[in-house]
Every structure is written in C-alpha cells, then in structure tokens.
C-alpha positions in Angstrom: 0.3 11.4 -43.6 1.3 9.2 -40.8 3.4 6.1 -40.8 0.8 4.1 -38.8 3.2 3.7 -35.9 2.0 5.1 -32.6 4.5 6.9 -30.4 5.0 5.2 -27.0 6.0 7.2 -24.0 7.6 6.2 -20.8 5.6 6.5 -17.6 5.9 9.6 -15.4 7.6 7.5 -12.7 10.3 6.3 -15.2 10.9 9.8 -16.5 11.3 11.2 -12.9 13.6 8.3 -11.9 15.7 8.9 -15.0 16.1 12.7 -14.4 16.6 12.2 -10.7 19.5 9.7 -11.4 20.9 12.1 -14.0 20.9 15.0 -11.5 22.5 12.8 -8.8 25.3 11.9 -11.2 25.9 15.5 -12.1 25.9 16.4 -8.4 28.5 13.7 -7.7 30.7 15.0 -10.6 30.5 18.5 -9.2 31.3 17.3 -5.7 34.3 15.4 -7.0 35.6 18.5 -8.7 35.1 20.6 -5.6 37.0 18.1 -3.5 39.8 17.8 -6.0 40.3 21.6 -6.1 39.3 22.7 -2.6 42.8 22.7 -1.2 42.1 19.9 1.3 44.9 17.8 2.6 45.1 14.2 1.2 44.2 12.9 4.6 41.0 15.1 4.8 40.0 14.0 1.3 40.4 10.4 2.3 38.3 11.0 5.5 35.5 12.7 3.5 35.4 10.1 0.7 35.5 7.0 3.0 33.2 8.2 5.8 30.5 5.6 5.0 32.7 2.7 4.1 32.7 -0.2 6.6 29.3 0.4 7.9 26.1 -1.6 7.4 22.8 -0.2 6.4 21.9 0.8 10.0 25.2 2.4 10.8 26.9 -0.3 12.9 30.2 -1.7 11.7 29.9 -4.7 9.5 32.6 -6.6 11.4 30.9 -6.6 14.8 
C-alpha cells in the first residue's frame, strides 16, 4: 500500500557533482593532515600552501 507520493531522484549530473565535491573535500582534509604531520619547516608549509595566491586565472600576477 503506497502513500501516493512518487519518489523524485536527482539527475545523474547532480549526483556526480555531489560525490566529486565530497571526494575533493576529503582529499583536502587528508592533504592538510599530511602537511601538518610531515615534518616540514614552517617556511616550507607556507610556501606550499600559498603557491597560487596572488596570481590571476592565467598565471600572471594580479598586480601587473
């Protein structure tokens, strides 16, 4: 005996986008843990974490 309400599913694209995002978040958490416990010097950690800051979409500095 059903309730008369049909189940609606998300599209395949939405499901793939959701799980891709979730995997990226988990990868970033893992990368953060590795960087925190890898024995890197604070300067090297800073260099690795800020390697893309200050650049535009095409790789040239934003301020030039």
